[in-house]
N, C-alpha and C positions, 0 to 999 in steps of 0.2 A: 409574521414571517410566510414567505410564501412558500406554496408546496414543494419547492425545490429543496429550499433550507430544513424542511421536515424531513426530507428522503435520506438527506446527508447525517442528519442527526439518528435518525433510524439506523443508516449501515454505520455509523461509528459506533452507537450501543450493541449492535449484534457483533460487530467485531472486536469490542471487547469482552463480551460477555462469553464468543469462542475463546478468547486468550485467557480468560480465567478459567475456562472450564479445560482446557487444554492443560494451564499449570496446576492445576490442582488433581489430575488424575494422571498425567503422564511424569514422567522423568525426563529431566532438563535434557537428557544425552539423545533423548528418541527421535527417530525422523522426523513423526508427526510435528511433535515440540518445535523441533529447529524448523521445519516448512513451514508451520503456523506463523512462527514468528518473523519468518522471511516474507512470505505474503502480507502481514500486518504493515511492516516496513516498506513496505515498496506501497502501499496502497496510502499510509500516509506523507512519503514522501512526495508521491506524484498528485495527493490531493495537494499539500501545501506548496509546491513548486505551480502548480495551475493557480491557485488563487494569486500568486507572486507574479503570473507572466510567463513564467516557464511551458517545460513540458507539461500537458494537464492527464486528467486522466481516461483512459480508456483502455484497450482489449491489448492492443498493438505493442504501448507504451509499458503496459504492467508486466508483459510477459518478456517485455528487452530488459526491464530492470530484474524480475525474478531470474531471468538467465543470465545476466551476467552481471547484477548488483551494479553496486557504484559506478563502475567505467560505466556501465550502461546505461546508467542515469546522466552521467555526463556527457555521451554520446548525444543523447536524447537533449540536452540544452544545447550543446552545439548544432543540433540540426535545427531546434526551432530559433538559434538567434539568425539565422541563416536567410 
């Protein structure tokens, strides 16, 4: 595997460990827990979408999906299709 693959594996492992730590130490109704869950799903959605030819993973796309949620991702897909 190339270095890029190992970086992606390391980032995935780090995010899973962060999610595990948050899940074990905080209440599911806390802001920290909800924010971490939202970041995780935004990263996962953009990573899979980028692999399938949609909107890729970068800071602007991540901010759009974090702030707007699924409608933001839909807008990114529409823009990338143009």
